[in-house]
C-alpha positions as CSV (number, residue, x, y, z in Angstrom):
1,X,9.9,-32.3,-12.7
2,X,10.8,-29.1,-10.9
3,X,13.2,-29.2,-7.9
4,X,13.8,-26.2,-5.8
5,X,16.8,-25.9,-3.5
6,X,17.2,-23.1,-1.0
7,X,20.4,-21.8,0.5
8,X,21.8,-18.9,2.5
9,X,20.0,-19.3,5.8
10,X,21.8,-19.0,9.1
11,X,22.1,-17.2,12.4
12,X,22.3,-13.4,12.3
13,X,22.0,-10.7,14.9
14,X,19.1,-8.3,14.9
15,X,19.7,-5.6,12.4
16,X,21.8,-7.8,10.2
17,X,21.3,-9.1,6.7
18,X,21.1,-12.3,4.8
19,X,20.5,-13.3,1.2
20,X,18.6,-16.4,0.4
21,X,18.9,-18.2,-2.9
22,X,16.6,-20.6,-4.5
23,X,17.9,-22.7,-7.4
24,X,15.3,-24.3,-9.7
25,X,15.9,-27.2,-11.9
26,X,13.6,-28.3,-14.7
27,X,11.9,-26.4,-17.4
28,X,9.4,-23.5,-17.2
29,X,11.2,-21.2,-14.7
30,X,10.9,-18.1,-16.8
31,X,7.1,-18.7,-17.1
32,X,6.5,-19.1,-13.4
33,X,5.7,-16.9,-10.5
34,X,8.3,-17.4,-7.8
35,X,7.6,-16.7,-4.2
36,X,9.1,-17.0,-0.7
37,X,7.1,-18.3,2.3
38,X,8.1,-18.7,5.9
39,X,7.0,-20.7,8.9
40,X,7.9,-19.5,12.3
41,X,8.5,-21.9,15.2
42,X,5.8,-22.8,17.7
43,X,2.5,-24.6,17.8
44,X,-0.2,-23.3,15.5
45,X,2.2,-21.3,13.3
46,X,1.1,-21.5,9.7
47,X,3.2,-21.0,6.6
48,X,3.1,-17.3,5.7
49,X,3.5,-15.8,2.3
50,X,6.4,-13.3,2.3
51,X,7.1,-12.1,-1.2
52,X,6.6,-12.9,-4.9
53,X,7.9,-12.0,-8.3
54,X,6.1,-12.5,-11.5
55,X,7.5,-13.7,-14.8
56,X,7.7,-10.1,-15.8
57,X,9.5,-8.9,-12.7
58,X,6.6,-7.3,-10.8
59,X,7.1,-7.8,-7.0
60,X,4.9,-7.8,-4.0
61,X,5.5,-8.2,-0.3
62,X,3.7,-8.9,3.0
63,X,3.5,-5.6,4.9
64,X,5.8,-6.7,7.7
65,X,8.8,-7.0,5.4
66,X,8.1,-4.1,3.0
67,X,11.2,-1.8,2.8
68,X,13.4,-4.4,4.3
69,X,13.3,-7.4,2.0
70,X,13.8,-7.5,-1.8
71,X,12.9,-10.4,-4.1
72,X,14.6,-10.7,-7.4
73,X,15.2,-13.4,-10.1
74,X,17.7,-14.4,-12.7
75,X,15.9,-16.2,-15.5
76,X,19.1,-17.1,-17.3
77,X,20.4,-19.0,-14.2
78,X,17.0,-20.2,-12.9
79,X,17.6,-18.4,-9.6
80,X,15.5,-16.4,-7.3
81,X,16.8,-14.4,-4.4
82,X,15.5,-12.9,-1.2
83,X,17.7,-10.1,0.2
84,X,16.8,-9.5,3.8
85,X,18.0,-6.4,5.6
86,X,17.3,-4.9,9.0
87,X,16.3,-8.4,10.2
88,X,14.2,-8.6,13.3
89,X,13.8,-11.4,15.9
90,X,10.3,-12.0,14.5
91,X,11.8,-12.9,11.1
92,X,13.0,-16.1,12.6
93,X,11.5,-18.9,10.6
94,X,12.1,-21.6,8.0
95,X,12.0,-20.0,4.6
96,X,10.6,-21.9,1.7
97,X,10.9,-21.2,-2.0
98,X,7.7,-21.7,-4.1
99,X,7.2,-22.0,-7.9
100,X,3.9,-21.8,-9.6
101,X,3.8,-22.5,-13.3
102,X,1.7,-20.2,-15.4
103,X,1.4,-22.9,-18.0
104,X,0.3,-25.8,-15.9
105,X,-0.6,-24.2,-12.5
106,X,1.6,-26.8,-10.9
107,X,3.1,-25.7,-7.6
108,X,6.5,-26.8,-6.3
109,X,8.2,-26.3,-2.9
110,X,11.7,-26.4,-1.7
111,X,12.8,-28.1,1.5
112,X,13.4,-24.9,3.4
113,X,16.3,-23.0,4.9
114,X,16.4,-21.9,8.5
115,X,16.8,-18.2,9.4
116,X,17.4,-17.4,13.0
117,X,17.7,-13.8,14.2
118,X,19.1,-13.3,17.7
119,X,18.6,-10.2,19.9
């Protein structure tokens, strides 16, 4: 059974940086697509896909974070990172780690970590 634990969230001023880490336990990490999602506060806000990295290291990002966020992974340590630079107030959200197994298609979620960007 896969468990995902996020860390690294916090309060930062606009323009600042944070690095989120997701630690995965269980097997199959290296044959999984890893992604970050976020959910902003407020009624009706849906969870939004932010970035993903394939088992081969290919990355993709939502347009609003391109050039500011970088996703990476360390298959030896079962870790995935999200480096967030030039943070904006609108980046404030709970950030969730997501793992999708390429072998089983099973999807796992972490519990989330809060990122708050102040103006």
